[in-house]
N, C-alpha and C positions, 0 to 999 in steps of 0.2 A: 504494500500500500504506500502510495506516495505521500510524503510528509508535507503538509502545507506550511510554507515559510511566512512568518509574520515579521515584518520590518518594524522595529520599535520607534516609529516617528515621534510619538508623544514624549518619549524619553529625552529627546534632544530638542524639545520645544524652546527652552530658555536660550540655548546657544543660537538656534536659528532665528528666533524672534529678535535676539540681540543684534544679529547680523542685519536683519531687516530694518531694525531701528536705525542702525548706522547708515544704511543705504538711503533710508527715507530722509534722515537729517542731511546727509550729503546732497541729496537731490534738491532739497529746499534751499540749501546754501548755493548750489550750482545755479538755480533759477534766480536767486537774489543777486548773485555776483555777476554772472554772465548775461542774464536776461534771455528772453526768447527771441530767436531770429524770425520775426514775423514775415510771412510772405505778403504778396501784393493784396491778397484778400483782406488782411488785417491791418495794413498800414497805408493802403492807397497806392494806385499805380495802374499800369496797363499790362494786359496779357494778350499776346497775339500769336496765332499759329499760321505758319507759312509753309507752302509746298514749292520746292524749286525744281525746275526741269533740267537742271544740270547738277553735277556733284558739287556740294559745298561743305565746308567745315564750320564748326562753331567759331573758330578763330577768325576766319574770313568775314563772318557776319559781324563779329564784334569790331573788327577793323573798319568795316563799311559804315557802322553806326557811330564810331568815335568822332566826337565833335559835332555830330548832327542832332543828337538827342540829349536832354538833360540827364545827368547821372550816368551810371554804368548799366549796360544791358546784360541781363543774365540769359544766356542762350543755352538751350538744352535740346538735343536731338530726341525725337520720339518716333516710335514705329520702327520698321526695318530700315537699315542703312540705305538700301537702294531706293527707298521712297523719298529720301531727301526732304523730310519734314522736320521743321524746327519750331520750338516754342521760345518766344522772346518775352521777357518780363522786364519792366522798367518801373522803378519807384518814382512817383511824381509828388512833389510837395504840395501841389494844388491841382485843381481841375485843369485838364488840358484836352480840349475837344478834338484838336487836329493831330494828335500824336500818331495815330494810325497812318494818316497821309504822309507825315514827315518820315516815318520809318520806311514805308513802302517806297517813297521817292528815293531815299538813300540806298535801298537795296536794288532798285531798278537801275540806278546810276552805276552801281558796282557790277551787277550781274546781267543787266539787260532787261527791258520791260517785258519781254515775252517769256522770261524765265522765272518770274516771281508771281506767286498767286497767294493773296491773303485769304485764308480759309475761315478764320475766326478772330474776333476782337472783343475783349472785355475790358472795361475801364471802371475802376473803383476809386471814388474820391476819398481823401483822408478822413473826412468826417464819417462817411459810411464805414470805412475800415475800422475806425474806433468803436462804432456801434456794434460791428460784427464781433470785435474782441469781447465786448461786454456780454453779448448774447451767447458767445461760445462758452464763457465762464459759467453763465447761468444754466446753459444746457447741461454742462458737466455736473454742476451742483444738484440740479433737479433730477438728473439720472441717478445720482447717489441716493437722494432722498426717496425717490419712488421705489428704488430697489429695496431699500431698508423697510419701507412700508409693506411692500409685497412679501418680503420674508416674514415680517411680524404677523401678517395676515395668513400667509400660506402655512407657516409653521407655528411658532410662538415668539413672543418678543425676546425671549432669552437667546434666540438665535441671531437676532438682528444686529447687535453690536459687532459681532465677529464678521458678519457679511459686509457691513459698512466700512469697517477698518480695513478689510481686505481690498475693497474697491479703491479706497483712498490710497492705500499702499501701492497698488498696481498703477494707478493713474499718475501719481506724483513721481514715482521712480522712472516711469517711461518718459514723462515730460522733462525730468531732470537730466536724463541721458541726452535728450534732444538739445537742452540748453548747454550741456557740457561740450557736445560735439558741434554746436552752432548749426544744426540742421534746420532747414526752413520749416516753419509751422504755418500751415494754411488750412483751408477748409477740408482738403483731402486728409490731412493728419487728424483734424477734429473728427472726421467720419471714422477714421481708424481707431481713435481713442474710445469713441462711443461704442463701436463694435466690440472692442476689447472689454469694455465694462459689461456688456451683455454676455460675452463669452466667459469671463471670469465668474460672473454670477451663476451662470449655468453649471460651471464646474463645481462651484461651492454648493449649489442646490443638490447635486448628485450625492455629495458626501453627507450633507445634512439629512437628506431623505433616508439614507441608510442608517444614520444615527437614530432618526425618529422610529424606524422600524424596530430598532433594538432598545427603545426607551423603557420597555417593561423590565429590562435587566439593569437599568441605570440606577445606581445609588451613589452616595458621596464616596463610597469606598471603591466602587466598580467602574465609575465613569471613565477613568483613564484607559482601562482595558477595553471597554466597549467602543470608545471613540477610536482607539488605535485599530481595533478589529474592523470597524466600519470603513476607515480610510483604506486599509489593506484590501478589503473586499471590493472596493470600487477602483482600485489602483490600475488594474489592467485596462478598464474602460477609459479611465482618464488619460493614460499614456497613449493608447491607440488613437483617441480623438485628437490629442495634442500633436502627436507626431504626424498624423495625416494632414492637419492644418499647416504645420510647420513646413512639410515637404512642398505644399502648394505655394506658400508665400516665399520660400527659398527660390523656387522657379521664377516667380514674379520679380524677386530681388535681382536676379542675374539676367533675366530675359525680358522683363517688362518695360525696359527703357527708362529714361530719366524721369518721366512723369509719374511712374509707379514705384520708383526705387525707394524713396523715403516712406511711402505708404507701406511697402512690403517690410522695410526695416522696422517700422513701428509695430507692425503685426508680429514679427518674429520676437522682438523684445517683450511685447505685451503677453503673448501666449506663454512664453517661458515663465515670466513673473506671475501671470495669472494662475498657472498650474501649481506653481510653488506656493502661492498665497492660500489657495484653497486647502492645502494640506497643513502648512506650517503657520498660518496666520488665523484663518477663520475658525478652524477646529479647536486650537488651544484657547483662543479667546472665548469660544463657547463654553469650554470647561470652566474657565475662570468666572464667567457670568453665571453659570449654573450654581457655583458654590456661593456667590455673593447675592444672587437674585432674591432668596428668601429674606435676607437682611435688608435689602433695598425696599422690598415690598412692605416689610414691617415698619421701616422708617417712614415710608410714604403714608401708610395707614394711620400713623400717629398724628400726622399734621391736620 
């Protein structure tokens, strides 16, 4: 008969939660010191997509635009190399209605009018960019709040603190890595972060659901063993799901082109941290909340 291996996750909870605390604090410091490298969506500017009928490089386009447009142009190739499609982003300190015409004229002067096709143009004013930053923060905060309410309703409130802190842990560390590496944060990255919040919560729910199935065995003395057993019983499902998603986003990271590179990077970091937090953050905090919950309820009832 094959012996079932039980990994003692709960035994190392203090060590791993301590590492998480250091990473969390380091991420907050990174955000405060370096700041976020906001993209055009959040600070205002123009994004244009061009298709060229001749082979061109990012350097050639930057040379063509030098001195023709305000500020530096961020040029990124997207799609297959043979398609010769380029994304051009330019930060604008104020509204600039004719920026598309200026860029197109500069490119036609360099490469010929018949070789340049403007496929898409988006302009975001600085004021709108500032508003989008505020809405992005609110979207993240509301997602945390709604997830906590869902957990409290779907399970019990005693599960909610662990779920909330797990989500905060995942989001802040991912954003902190972006701040440290000065990777661009735009609406695409916001979409990735919100996706990761949902993924992390789903991972946590799987573990919590198994704990709830075993709650008839939970006492103050047995909770450590029951939670550890519940984590181990869902571990294969968790790892298969996480690895399947990581394989997909790794392909996007290397083959998706410039426009999907940072999105895929955010997903890779978030999936790893989200899987980690459902085991080493949400579950141990549930244990702590379980022990202190009767005292908190007694204090509340006295008021």
